[in-house]
Steps between C-alpha positions, in 0.01 A plus 500: 500500500638839400493748789620804309314828526346636185680807370339814640449637149292193405249515786139592416443752777129542427455133592712544812294804607181301445636210704606730783178696531244228436709221652583703809137593556377146442769349725411738783130439455512121479755440775375773731863600549534847352880516538529187284325684220740786561794266449371406155422863420848608609684221319320575175572872542870434550509264202326755277719787622809297414378471142382860476843618609676279246263594216433868559725627778456595865269801450246302302536212745428737790193641324362155415571376852312799641209417268506136616498595868242771431274248327515280808416796722220622272332160495400528865281814485378399156386164639267682742330662201487225238594177681820304543524313172409797280744722689790256475430435132476873426826602663677192366383575147623856523838407649560207264398701192740776600782252564438350158486835322806645672724196540386186319385622160809514286 
């Protein structure tokens, strides 16, 4: 089994963002252990930031990381208005589409 990391430039960050936001929320919800969801959210954010830095540089990586964290934060008040699933899907769609447009589409 090959245990080599994929090159940062080859990572689809939109998929990683989706995994972090939806996977983190679902993990926290289904286990009842919110910090466990945070671990997944954080790991995906670090993995995506690694690729953003390699592909587009540290300023773009910082902006996309802020968007990722902001999407997580925005999902909480949005969930009170439209429900959990719609909120998570909305912020994930926005963050993943931005990651794709800025970093992955080349």
